[in-house]
N, C-alpha and C positions, 0 to 999 in steps of 0.2 A: 504503589502498593500500600496497604493499610498497615500501620505499625501495631504491635501487640498492645501498646497503651491505648490507642484509639479504639481497637477492638474491645478492650475491657470497658472503656467508657461507654461505648455504644451498647454493649450487653447490659450494663447497669442501668442506663437511661431507659431502655426499652424492655427491661426485665426479660432478656433473652439469655438462655444458657450459653456460655462462651464456647463450650465444646460444639453445641449445635450450630452456632454462628460460624465457627471455623469449618465445620463439615459442609455447611451450605456454600460457603465461599469456595471451598475446594471443588465441590461439584460444579459450581458455576465456571471456574477456571477450566475444568476438564471439558465441559460442554463447549466452551468458546474455542478451546484448542481443536476439538473435533470439527467444529464448524469451519475453522480456518483451513484445516486439512481438506475438508470436503470442497471448499471453494477453490482450492489451489492444488490439484493433483500434480502440477508442475514443480511443486516443492521437492518432489523426489528426484528431480534432475540435478539438484545441488548435491554434489558428491561429498563435500566437507560436512560432516555430521554437526559440528558445532555451529557453523554458519546456517545450516538448514534449521536447526533448533531456534536460533536467534531470529531468523526471518519469520518462522512460524509464530514465535512469541510476540513479535511486533504486531502481526495481524491479530493475534489473540487479544492483545492489549487494546488495539484500536476498536475491536468489536465490543469489548467491555465498556469502553468510554463513549461509544457512539450511540446516537438515537436511531441509527440505521441498523436494520437486521440483515442477516445474510440473504433473506428473500427480497428485501428492498434492493440490494445490490444487483440482483438478477432482473430487476424491473426498471429502475431509474435510468434515464439517459446517461451515457458516459460523459457528456459534457453539457454544461448549461449555456454554451455559446452558440449552439446550432438549432435553437428553437425547441419548444416543449414537446413536439410530436416525433422527435427522433426515436427510431425503433431499436437502434443499437444500444444495448444496455451497458452499464458499467463493467460487468464481468465479461461480456462479449469482447469489449475493446481491450480491457486489461490483459486477458488471457491471450488475445491475438498478438499484442505487443511482445509478450514473453516469447511466443513461438517465432515471431519475425526476428527478434533480437538474437535468439539462439541460432537460427539459421544463418543470420548475417555473421555472427561471431565464428561459427564453424567454418564458413566460407573464407573469412579472413585468415583463420589459422591454417587452412588448407592450401591457400593460393598465394601467399605473400612471402614465401621462403624465409619465414622467421623474422623478417624486417618490420612487420606489423603484426602484433599478436593480441589476442583477447583472453583474459582470464574468464573462463566460461562460468565458473561458480559466481564470480562477481557480477557478470552480465545478467545472469538469471536471477540472482537475489535482488539486484538493483531494479530489474524490470518488474519483478513481483511487488517490490516495495515502493515503486515510484509514486503511486497515487494513494498509498495507505493513509496519508494525511487528509484525503477527501472525506474520510469517515468522521473527522473532526470539523472539517470546513463546512460540510453540508448539514442542513437540518431539513425537516419536512414541514411544509406549510399546512394550513387548516384543511387543504384539499388532498393532502398526502403527496404533494409534488416536492421534489428536492429543490432547495434554494440555498444560496450562500448565507450562512448564519453570521451573527455579529462578530464572533471570534474569527470566522473565516475571512471577513472583510479586512480585519487587521493583519492576520497571518494566513496567507494562502497555504495550500497543501505541501509545497516544497519545504516550508518552514516547520509546520506541524508534523510532517512526515519524518524529518530528521530528528525532531524532539522525541517522537515515539521510538524510533530506531535506536537512538543513543541510549535511551532508558533501558533498552533490552540488550545492550552490549554489541550492537551491530558495528562492524569495523568501519573505519573512516573511508576506505575506498568504495564501500557500498553506500554509505551516507552521502558521499560526494555525488553519486548518481541521482539520489533522491533530490538533493539540493539543486542540481544543474539540469534536470531533465526538461524543465519548462523554460519559459522566456527569461526567468531570473538568471539562468545559467549562461546567458549570452554575455554577461558582464565579466566572466572569468574564463580561464582555460579549462577545457574538459579533458579527462583521460580518454583513451580509445574506447574503453567500455562505456563511458558516459555518452560519447558521441553515438555509439551504436544504439543505446536505449533511447536517447533523445530523438534520433531520426526515425527509429521504429515507431515511436509514439507519434511524431508529427506527420509522418507520411500516411498515417491512418486517421489523422485528425483534420489536417488542412484541406484535404479534398471535400470533406463534409462542409467545411466553413467557407471556402472561397475557390473552388475549382472552376475552370472554364467550362461552360456549357454552351453548345451551339444548336 
């Protein structure tokens, strides 16, 4: 977030009225929040209002800092590892992961007699945020195709995603899902909720990448 001092310096350098600058900034934040909510109707599944707001704010922040627009997310392939002609988009895949994770969590809660349980708000928030770091990892090339940027080569989306989420106050149990949903998570123990999101993600990724065909 921009400090008041930086705002003042920017206004003086570019001869912009500080009040107008702050109004423009507020309008941009409002627009990005609306875009995040439009992308993710599943946010309403998070019952805890505070967690829902922090999850929304993380997506809002990612959209502010990304070169990708909401329309780009509805067009670019969900992974760069399965070829450039993949028709399943980023949002197709990410929303499906949230739906699968919710169904799996509800099944676990209903059938394991309380010996294995899922916090559904944590599962849903974690699934929604798992790939938010890709908005920082990816850039667009001269042909408008998504590629991994220089920053993304150093820090993949599990790392940038946690950074964004922590900046927005997302609790540790949800940040844990972001951090462990991909291959990096194989080096540590996962919570039940993290296992659910990890497998929901990979069961809809690996068949694209290496399924048996006959």
